[in-house]
C-alpha positions in Angstrom: 33.1 11.4 4.5 29.3 11.6 5.1 28.1 13.1 8.7 25.5 11.3 10.8 23.2 13.9 9.5 24.1 13.5 5.6 20.9 11.0 4.4 22.1 8.0 2.7 21.8 7.6 -1.0 18.7 5.7 -2.1 18.1 3.1 -5.3 14.8 3.0 -6.9 14.6 -0.5 -8.6 11.9 -3.1 -9.6 10.9 -5.5 -6.8 12.9 -8.8 -7.2 12.0 -12.3 -5.4 13.4 -12.1 -2.1 12.3 -8.6 -1.2 9.2 -9.4 0.9 10.6 -9.6 4.3 12.1 -5.9 3.8 8.7 -4.6 2.2 6.6 -6.3 4.6 8.9 -4.5 7.5 8.1 -1.4 5.7 4.7 -1.8 5.6 4.9 -2.6 9.5 6.6 0.3 10.3 4.0 2.7 8.5 1.2 0.7 9.5 -0.6 2.7 12.0 -2.3 5.8 10.0 1.4 6.3 8.4 3.3 6.0 11.6 5.1 3.3 13.6 2.6 0.4 13.3 5.6 -1.9 15.3 3.7 -1.6 18.9 0.4 -2.8 17.8 1.7 -5.6 15.7 4.4 -7.6 17.9 2.2 -10.5 17.8 2.5 -10.9 14.1 4.5 -8.4 12.4 3.4 -9.6 9.0 -0.2 -9.3 9.4 -0.5 -5.9 7.5 2.2 -7.0 4.8 0.1 -10.2 3.9 -2.4 -7.9 2.4 -1.0 -4.7 1.1 2.4 -6.3 0.3 2.8 -9.7 -1.1 -0.3 -9.6 -3.4 1.4 -7.4 -5.5 5.2 -8.4 -5.4 3.5 -11.7 -6.6 0.8 -10.8 -9.0 2.1 -7.3 -10.5 5.8 -7.4 -10.1 5.8 -5.1 -13.3 4.1 -2.1 -11.1 6.0 -3.1 -8.2 9.2 -0.5 -7.3 11.5 -1.0 -4.1 13.4 1.9 -2.2 16.9 0.5 -1.3 19.6 2.3 1.0 22.6 0.8 2.4 20.6 -0.2 5.2 18.0 -2.1 3.3 14.5 -1.7 1.9 13.4 1.7 3.3 10.1 1.9 0.7 7.9 0.7 -2.1 5.6 1.6 -4.2 2.5 -0.7 -6.0 0.3 -1.1 -8.2 -2.5 -3.0 -9.8 -3.2 -2.5 -13.7 -7.1 -3.7 -13.5 -7.9 -3.9 -9.6 -11.2 -5.9 -10.2 -9.0 -8.9 -12.0 -6.4 -8.5 -9.5 -8.8 -8.4 -6.5 -10.4 -11.8 -8.2 -7.2 -13.6 -7.9 -6.3 -12.5 -4.6 -9.6 -14.2 -3.8 -9.2 -17.4 -5.2 -5.2 -18.0 -4.9 -4.3 -16.0 -1.8 -7.1 -15.3 0.6 -7.7 -19.3 0.9 -4.3 -19.6 2.1 -4.8 -16.9 4.9 -7.8 -18.0 6.3 -6.4 -21.6 6.4 -3.3 -20.4 8.6 -5.2 -17.3 10.5 -8.6 -18.6 12.3 -11.2 -15.6 12.6 -11.1 -14.0 15.7 -13.7 -14.4 17.8 -15.9 -12.2 20.5 -17.0 -8.8 20.5 -15.0 -7.0 18.0 -14.8 -4.0 20.2 -12.3 -6.0 22.2 -9.9 -7.1 19.1 -6.0 -6.3 18.9 -5.1 -4.6 16.0 -3.7 -8.0 14.9 -6.9 -9.6 15.5 -8.6 -6.7 13.1 -6.2 -7.4 10.4 -6.8 -11.2 10.9 -10.4 -10.5 10.5 -9.9 -9.0 7.3 -8.2 -12.1 6.1 -11.6 -13.4 6.5 -13.8 -10.7 5.6 -12.1 -8.9 2.5 -13.0 -5.2 1.5 -12.3 -4.9 -2.4 -14.3 -1.5 -3.0 -13.2 0.2 -6.5 -14.8 3.7 -6.4 -16.8 5.0 -9.6 -16.7 5.7 -12.2 -14.7 2.8 -12.1 -14.0 2.5 -16.0 -11.9 6.2 -15.3 -9.9 4.8 -12.7 -9.5 0.9 -13.0 -5.8 0.7 -11.8 -4.9 1.3 -8.0 -1.6 2.2 -6.3 -0.1 2.1 -2.7 2.9 3.5 -1.4 4.6 3.4 1.6 8.2 4.8 2.8 10.0 4.8 6.2 10.7 8.2 7.6 14.2 8.3 6.9 13.5 8.3 3.2 10.3 10.5 3.5 10.6 14.4 2.0 13.3 13.6 -0.4 11.4 13.3 -3.6 11.1 9.5 -3.9 7.7 9.1 -3.2 6.9 11.3 -6.3 9.4 10.0 -8.4 8.4 6.6 -7.7 4.6 7.2 -8.2 5.8 8.8 -11.2 7.2 6.3 -12.7 4.7 3.3 -12.0 1.6 5.4 -13.3 4.4 6.2 -16.4 4.1 2.1 -16.4 0.5 2.2 -16.3 0.2 4.7 -19.0 2.3 2.6 -21.6 0.0 -0.2 -20.8 -3.1 1.7 -21.7 -4.8 2.7 -18.6 -7.1 5.0 -18.3 -6.5 6.0 -14.6 -6.0 4.8 -11.1 -7.2 5.2 -7.4 -6.0 5.0 -4.1 -7.5 5.1 -0.8 -5.8 7.0 2.0 -6.6 7.2 5.9 -8.6 10.0 6.7 -6.5 10.7 9.6 -3.0 10.7 7.3 -3.2 14.3 6.2 0.1 14.1 5.0 -0.4 11.6 2.8 -3.4 13.3 1.5 -1.6 16.4 0.9 0.9 14.6 -1.2 -1.3 12.6 -3.6 -3.2 16.0 -4.3 0.1 17.6 -5.2 0.7 14.7 -7.4 -2.9 15.3 -9.1 -4.9 13.0 -7.3 -8.3 14.2 -6.5 -11.3 13.1 -3.7 -13.5 10.6 -5.3 -15.6 9.4 -2.2 -15.4 9.0 1.5 -16.1 5.7 3.5 -16.3 5.2 6.9 -16.2 7.2 10.2 -14.4 10.3 10.4 -12.0 8.5 12.8 -11.0 5.2 11.2 -12.4 6.1 7.4 -10.7 6.2 4.2 -10.3 8.8 1.4 -10.3 7.1 -2.2 -8.8 9.7 -4.6 -8.4 9.5 -8.1 -6.3 10.6 -11.1 -7.0 10.6 -15.0 -3.7 8.6 -16.8 -4.9 9.3 -20.2 -5.7 13.0 -20.7 
């Protein structure tokens, strides 16, 4: 019999239809710079997931992995083979629906809630790709619930997605991480990613990191 302190076994599997709700929940629970974002998004819990999860499950199923245990989905690793192509499809097919359903917030942005800020991203998306793009055209995104962290699953999932990218002929991948999420920065460094550029402020900026896959 497993004690309450013994971690549950987890399974890494390809994403499949019906995973959206569970994966969106993971995005919410890691949505505060890696910490629990639920207190900030109660009025629209799926606000973040509509950007950072949904399009990948829809457009890049071969690069979408799900981590699952007895309680349900507890993590994901997502990727896009060609970032500019992915963003072009997002712009043409995904974003119009978001903008139609969620009006752009009005008034002084300094007074916006977190939800209003994310809704503004629907209308003013950030498609930034670090240079040199030809070396790092793919991009990756991973989140794990706390119960699944520190057990090696993140590394395994990232390795699997990068293996798929390598098999498809990708030269390299980049990712963005909050400057405040020092734990994630260290994780990516241990995976072989190096800093490419920093954008934004020291409080709310983003570090873009890249790793070659063809060396």
